[in-house]
C-alpha positions as a printed NumPy array, in Angstrom:
array([[  0.   ,   0.   ,   0.   ],
       [  2.772,   2.428,   0.903],
       [  4.639,   1.514,  -2.312],
       [  1.508,   2.245,  -4.417],
       [  0.977,   5.682,  -2.821],
       [  4.641,   6.543,  -3.379],
       [  4.413,   5.605,  -7.051],
       [  1.299,   7.768,  -7.455],
       [  3.097,  10.793,  -5.978],
       [  6.119,  10.283,  -8.224],
       [  3.906,  10.058, -11.322],
       [  2.101,  13.282, -10.347],
       [  5.352,  15.172,  -9.893],
       [  6.84 ,  13.794, -13.15 ],
       [  3.869,  14.717, -15.32 ],
       [  3.526,  18.121, -13.668],
       [  7.136,  18.881, -14.582],
       [  6.688,  17.899, -18.254],
       [  3.408,  19.754, -18.597],
       [  4.978,  22.939, -17.196],
       [  7.857,  22.672, -19.68 ],
       [  5.459,  22.259, -22.572],
       [  3.654,  25.514, -21.88 ],
       [  5.243,  28.566, -23.528],
       [  4.922,  32.243, -22.555],
       [  5.403,  34.023, -19.261],
       [  2.239,  32.73 , -17.576],
       [  2.557,  29.434, -15.729],
       [ -0.402,  26.971, -15.777],
       [ -2.137,  25.543, -12.752],
       [ -2.947,  21.828, -13.176],
       [ -6.251,  20.563, -11.831],
       [ -6.564,  16.747, -11.333],
       [-10.016,  15.189, -11.38 ],
       [-11.067,  12.258,  -9.215],
       [-11.251,   9.898, -12.236],
       [ -7.739,  10.873, -13.286],
       [ -6.272,  10.084,  -9.877],
       [ -8.088,   6.734,  -9.63 ],
       [ -6.661,   5.566, -12.985],
       [ -2.971,   6.165, -12.208],
       [ -2.25 ,   2.432, -12.217],
       [ -3.462,   2.171, -15.864],
       [ -1.345,   2.979, -18.942],
       [ -0.855,   6.648, -19.75 ],
       [ -2.72 ,   6.485, -23.1  ],
       [ -5.901,   5.249, -21.389],
       [ -6.045,   8.028, -18.757],
       [ -7.927,  11.267, -19.35 ],
       [ -5.614,  14.322, -19.536],
       [ -5.644,  16.734, -16.567],
       [ -7.31 ,  20.117, -16.858],
       [ -4.971,  23.098, -17.349],
       [ -6.043,  26.462, -15.966],
       [ -4.13 ,  29.456, -17.284],
       [ -4.167,  32.441, -14.919],
       [ -4.541,  36.012, -16.034],
       [ -1.284,  37.517, -17.292],
       [ -1.619,  40.561, -15.056],
       [ -2.21 ,  38.359, -12.021],
       [  0.691,  36.133, -13.036],
       [  3.114,  39.06 , -13.087],
       [  1.98 ,  40.157,  -9.649],
       [  2.155,  36.645,  -8.188],
       [  5.317,  35.314,  -9.803],
       [  7.198,  38.334, -11.121],
       [ 10.833,  38.134, -12.115],
       [ 13.764,  36.958, -10.1  ],
       [ 15.228,  40.459,  -9.92 ],
       [ 12.073,  42.265,  -8.759],
       [ 12.66 ,  43.974,  -5.393],
       [  8.931,  44.672,  -4.922],
       [  7.972,  41.002,  -5.096],
       [ 10.93 ,  40.098,  -2.905],
       [  9.588,  42.395,  -0.209],
       [  6.129,  40.821,  -0.554],
       [  7.522,  37.31 ,  -0.223],
       [  9.57 ,  38.186,   2.848],
       [  7.836,  36.814,   5.947],
       [ 10.438,  37.525,   8.599],
       [ 10.95 ,  41.107,   9.704],
       [ 14.389,  42.558,   9.808],
       [ 16.082,  43.803,  12.965],
       [ 15.562,  42.443,  16.449],
       [ 12.721,  42.431,  18.89 ],
       [ 12.27 ,  45.506,  21.038],
       [ 10.538,  46.269,  24.298],
       [ 11.677,  46.499,  27.88 ],
       [ 11.533,  42.76 ,  28.546],
       [ 13.696,  41.966,  25.531],
       [ 16.088,  44.74 ,  26.519],
       [ 16.353,  43.255,  30.004],
       [ 17.579,  39.96 ,  28.498],
       [ 20.662,  41.589,  27.028],
       [ 24.05 ,  41.3  ,  28.764],
       [ 24.345,  43.084,  32.118],
       [ 27.523,  44.904,  31.099],
       [ 25.653,  47.637,  29.16 ],
       [ 22.496,  48.416,  31.137],
       [ 22.236,  52.121,  32.135],
       [ 20.308,  51.375,  35.345],
       [ 20.171,  48.158,  37.366],
       [ 17.299,  45.719,  37.097],
       [ 15.904,  44.996,  40.558],
       [ 13.921,  42.22 ,  42.213],
       [ 12.028,  43.522,  45.247],
       [ 10.546,  40.896,  47.568],
       [  9.013,  40.797,  51.039],
       [ 10.474,  37.537,  52.318],
       [  8.853,  37.031,  55.735],
       [ 11.856,  34.989,  56.842],
       [ 14.742,  34.486,  54.444],
       [ 16.01 ,  31.581,  56.509],
       [ 13.319,  29.107,  55.413],
       [ 13.216,  30.362,  51.801],
       [ 16.936,  30.428,  50.994],
       [ 16.764,  27.154,  49.027],
       [ 13.826,  28.362,  46.96 ],
       [ 15.542,  31.674,  46.287],
       [ 18.678,  29.795,  45.233],
       [ 16.605,  27.722,  42.788],
       [ 15.097,  30.881,  41.309],
       [ 18.554,  32.381,  40.848],
       [ 19.799,  29.257,  39.063],
       [ 16.848,  28.582,  36.766],
       [ 14.741,  31.748,  36.319],
       [ 16.024,  34.449,  33.996],
       [ 14.48 ,  37.341,  35.963],
       [ 16.332,  36.399,  39.14 ],
       [ 19.551,  35.181,  37.492],
       [ 20.052,  38.319,  35.383],
       [ 18.804,  40.807,  37.993],
       [ 21.435,  43.33 ,  39.039],
       [ 20.074,  43.775,  42.571],
       [ 17.948,  41.623,  44.872],
       [ 16.32 ,  43.836,  47.511],
       [ 14.731,  41.822,  50.315],
       [ 12.697,  43.094,  53.252],
       [ 11.534,  41.324,  56.418],
       [ 14.426,  38.883,  56.328],
       [ 13.979,  37.982,  60.022],
       [ 17.675,  37.217,  60.369],
       [ 19.734,  37.405,  63.537],
       [ 23.257,  36.988,  64.855],
       [ 23.066,  33.196,  64.596],
       [ 22.462,  33.328,  60.809],
       [ 25.729,  33.341,  58.854],
       [ 26.248,  34.857,  55.404],
       [ 27.379,  31.47 ,  54.037],
       [ 24.005,  29.953,  54.837],
       [ 22.111,  32.452,  52.667],
       [ 24.709,  32.928,  49.889],
       [ 23.464,  32.938,  46.272],
       [ 25.3  ,  31.782,  43.144],
       [ 26.613,  34.669,  41.058],
       [ 25.853,  37.272,  43.723],
       [ 28.074,  38.938,  46.273],
       [ 27.89 ,  38.332,  49.987],
       [ 24.615,  39.783,  51.305],
       [ 24.559,  43.326,  52.684],
       [ 22.455,  42.938,  55.82 ],
       [ 20.831,  45.177,  58.362],
       [ 19.297,  42.86 ,  60.943],
       [ 16.936,  44.042,  63.622],
       [ 18.686,  44.857,  66.901],
       [ 16.589,  43.954,  69.918],
       [ 18.332,  46.491,  72.163],
       [ 17.398,  49.386,  69.852],
       [ 13.92 ,  48.351,  68.793],
       [ 12.647,  46.46 ,  71.803],
       [ 11.641,  43.587,  69.515],
       [ 13.519,  40.32 ,  69.21 ],
       [ 11.857,  38.956,  66.047],
       [ 10.958,  40.158,  62.568],
       [ 12.279,  43.056,  60.521],
       [ 15.593,  43.258,  58.749],
       [ 16.599,  44.183,  55.199],
       [ 19.14 ,  42.687,  52.814],
       [ 20.761,  43.46 ,  49.443],
       [ 22.405,  41.084,  46.956],
       [ 24.559,  42.535,  44.14 ],
       [ 25.118,  40.594,  40.912],
       [ 28.866,  40.113,  40.447],
       [ 28.528,  40.272,  36.648],
       [ 27.139,  43.803,  36.988],
       [ 29.122,  45.372,  39.843],
       [ 31.893,  44.54 ,  42.308],
       [ 32.744,  48.016,  43.624],
       [ 30.389,  48.682,  46.537],
       [ 30.47 ,  50.667,  49.753],
       [ 28.039,  50.621,  52.676],
       [ 27.106,  54.256,  53.285],
       [ 24.762,  53.956,  56.21 ],
       [ 23.265,  51.427,  58.595],
       [ 20.573,  52.38 ,  61.054],
       [ 18.175,  50.448,  63.25 ],
       [ 15.767,  52.309,  65.516],
       [ 12.327,  51.725,  66.886],
       [ 10.658,  53.358,  63.875],
       [ 12.987,  52.693,  60.955],
       [ 15.519,  50.165,  59.647],
       [ 17.958,  51.432,  57.081],
       [ 20.584,  50.087,  54.708],
       [ 22.249,  52.375,  52.166],
       [ 24.862,  51.125,  49.673],
       [ 26.675,  53.045,  46.937],
       [ 27.768,  51.168,  43.804],
       [ 30.062,  51.786,  40.879],
       [ 29.15 ,  49.133,  38.243],
       [ 31.335,  48.133,  35.331],
       [ 29.313,  50.386,  33.003],
       [ 27.559,  53.66 ,  33.783],
       [ 26.302,  56.418,  31.465],
       [ 28.532,  59.451,  31.579],
       [ 25.832,  61.509,  33.326],
       [ 25.876,  59.206,  36.407],
       [ 28.956,  59.14 ,  38.694],
       [ 27.618,  56.244,  40.792],
       [ 24.378,  54.66 ,  42.008],
       [ 22.886,  54.766,  45.492],
       [ 20.44 ,  52.095,  46.626],
       [ 18.741,  52.678,  49.953],
       [ 16.12 ,  50.531,  51.598],
       [ 13.628,  52.754,  53.409],
       [ 15.892,  55.835,  53.545],
       [ 16.798,  58.793,  51.312],
       [ 20.245,  59.014,  49.759],
       [ 22.217,  62.263,  50.019],
       [ 23.841,  62.624,  46.6  ],
       [ 21.97 ,  65.165,  44.389],
       [ 23.412,  63.942,  41.066],
       [ 23.294,  60.175,  41.487],
       [ 20.033,  58.203,  41.005],
       [ 18.398,  57.613,  44.379],
       [ 16.272,  54.502,  44.864],
       [ 14.213,  53.812,  47.989],
       [ 12.707,  50.34 ,  48.232],
       [ 10.788,  48.704,  50.998],
       [  7.548,  47.56 ,  52.581],
       [  5.285,  50.596,  53.183],
       [  2.275,  49.174,  54.995],
       [  0.72 ,  52.241,  56.619],
       [  2.48 ,  55.223,  55.088],
       [  2.983,  57.025,  51.801],
       [  5.951,  59.182,  50.845],
       [  4.084,  61.326,  48.313],
       [  3.97 ,  64.328,  50.668],
       [  7.386,  63.813,  52.243],
       [  9.325,  63.069,  49.025],
       [  7.576,  65.266,  46.488],
       [ 10.499,  65.133,  44.051],
       [ 10.498,  61.309,  43.956],
       [  8.539,  59.074,  41.612],
       [  6.813,  55.75 ,  42.244],
       [  7.777,  52.832,  40.013],
       [  5.608,  49.966,  41.298],
       [  2.168,  50.044,  39.671],
       [  1.121,  46.405,  40.169],
       [ -0.56 ,  45.062,  43.348],
       [  1.747,  43.255,  45.759],
       [ -0.725,  41.978,  48.397],
       [ -4.522,  41.548,  48.254],
       [ -4.956,  44.014,  45.401],
       [ -2.955,  46.746,  47.188],
       [  0.502,  48.158,  46.544],
       [  2.351,  47.712,  49.838],
       [  5.865,  47.11 ,  48.493],
       [  7.031,  50.227,  46.705],
       [ 10.087,  51.668,  45.006],
       [ 10.678,  55.427,  44.916],
       [ 13.293,  57.067,  42.733],
       [ 14.587,  60.453,  41.641],
       [ 14.31 ,  59.754,  37.891],
       [ 10.942,  59.951,  36.172],
       [  9.928,  56.818,  34.237],
       [ 13.133,  54.971,  35.132],
       [ 11.501,  51.554,  35.7  ],
       [  8.572,  49.434,  34.624],
       [  7.161,  47.049,  37.217],
       [  6.11 ,  43.463,  36.427],
       [  4.542,  41.22 ,  39.121],
       [  6.069,  37.843,  39.95 ],
       [  4.678,  35.012,  42.134],
       [  5.489,  35.132,  45.854],
       [  8.253,  33.011,  47.308],
       [  7.048,  30.03 ,  49.308],
       [  4.174,  30.79 ,  51.661],
       [  4.719,  34.561,  51.689],
       [  1.596,  36.631,  51.026],
       [  3.441,  39.394,  49.117],
       [  4.089,  39.159,  45.399],
       [  7.601,  39.767,  44.138],
       [  8.137,  42.745,  41.851],
       [ 10.495,  42.781,  38.869],
       [ 11.664,  46.336,  38.122],
       [ 12.852,  46.525,  34.504],
       [ 14.936,  49.599,  33.538],
       [ 13.058,  51.834,  31.087],
       [ 15.499,  54.73 ,  31.317],
       [ 17.061,  56.162,  28.164],
       [ 20.364,  57.989,  28.457],
       [ 20.832,  61.644,  27.512],
       [ 22.804,  60.52 ,  24.481],
       [ 19.854,  58.405,  23.279],
       [ 17.275,  61.138,  23.965],
       [ 19.269,  63.956,  22.409],
       [ 18.785,  65.16 ,  18.861],
       [ 21.269,  64.323,  16.141],
       [ 23.77 ,  67.135,  15.677],
       [ 25.457,  67.863,  12.353],
       [ 28.922,  69.37 ,  12.514],
       [ 31.161,  70.57 ,   9.72 ],
       [ 34.806,  69.527,   9.92 ],
       [ 37.465,  71.055,   7.717],
       [ 39.285,  68.4  ,   5.715],
       [ 42.962,  69.09 ,   5.06 ],
       [ 44.772,  67.659,   2.081],
       [ 48.39 ,  66.588,   2.304],
       [ 49.569,  69.629,   0.312],
       [ 47.619,  72.062,   2.505],
       [ 48.998,  70.417,   5.648],
       [ 52.582,  70.762,   4.432],
       [ 51.989,  74.407,   3.438],
       [ 50.556,  75.23 ,   6.888],
       [ 53.455,  73.446,   8.574],
       [ 55.962,  75.467,   6.556],
       [ 54.182,  78.716,   7.392],
       [ 54.283,  77.981,  11.108],
       [ 57.956,  76.913,  10.949],
       [ 58.937,  80.227,   9.331],
       [ 57.12 ,  82.308,  11.948],
       [ 59.262,  84.311,  14.359],
       [ 57.454,  83.544,  17.586],
       [ 59.876,  85.641,  19.663],
       [ 58.502,  88.784,  18.037],
       [ 55.039,  87.994,  19.369],
       [ 56.419,  87.441,  22.857],
       [ 58.464,  90.651,  22.884],
       [ 55.64 ,  92.826,  21.525],
       [ 52.95 ,  91.558,  23.94 ],
       [ 52.355,  93.231,  27.304],
       [ 50.714,  90.251,  29.078],
       [ 49.644,  86.649,  28.553],
       [ 46.152,  87.603,  27.39 ],
       [ 47.435,  89.816,  24.599],
       [ 49.968,  87.165,  23.575],
       [ 47.222,  84.521,  23.402],
       [ 45.047,  86.743,  21.23 ],
       [ 47.896,  87.635,  18.853],
       [ 49.062,  84.031,  18.43 ],
       [ 45.487,  82.759,  17.907],
       [ 44.857,  85.417,  15.254],
       [ 48.087,  84.563,  13.427],
       [ 47.316,  80.821,  13.417],
       [ 43.788,  81.467,  12.105],
       [ 45.255,  83.698,   9.366],
       [ 47.672,  80.93 ,   8.316],
       [ 44.84 ,  78.412,   8.21 ],
       [ 42.71 ,  80.647,   5.955],
       [ 45.625,  81.246,   3.595],
       [ 46.539,  77.562,   3.192],
       [ 43.134,  75.86 ,   3.341]])
């Protein structure tokens, strides 16, 4: 049975090829096989009815087939778009060495101790966690008995911790903040401030990544505190349950627009740059009731936002360069020095003479 079907297909292809060669002109025929014709393939060729030939319109044939050198038809036949995919999520998948601002994962852990294995699995297998520049964690619930080696993550530096101090807060459990820095993005860090009081817990770290736009000297990341540098981007991340910083920090912008717990935005990120991040919700870790937030950089540098400038540059030929060089070699520079009263007059005279030589030899 399989051999018979294969023979039928070969016969169809063979006769289609010969019928197409027999037709002259630019229009190519379309062969229509009837049911009787297909059923009689096992009979001799002279006893089979010929297939029906349908000749398309010449105008339609030129539009459909065209010539091999037609650029218009080549564009119509192209199905794959040129270039590469855009968007913030695709931009976040590019190498970390060229991002203008860090991508951040903000999570309310409610005990990092019992979720360290799950967080390690996310870092190893999920792109959002593995390629994130910063992991900002609140409510770590860590203490003096928890070592950094027990909560270390692959590809990230040792955690920057600010654990709750019972002597300062009057509470022995809960609280605490932590920062992880991706070693592929930055290794130059400095802890600027640590503070633990009854009302606030603070961790501020300054960073100098491998790549920064020329308008940024460094980056400050502060969990629930305001950085002090006016020129560097200031980021404040944390769990704001019963307060809003809209009135206190009027010059800061909110980046988290997706709900983090029960339809409300409790975990928030404030920053000094408008439209610097786009927030995307992620599932919570373990049994925590707060969603994680993936902050994707949407910032465009001043060089990318600026308009294209056109400058005219004077092109010097080899003959003009040699003529200018000879003119400057023959100049008696001591005369300019002796005739000038001060350095300002000497600078003006020399600049005028050089400009005159350039105009004469250009």
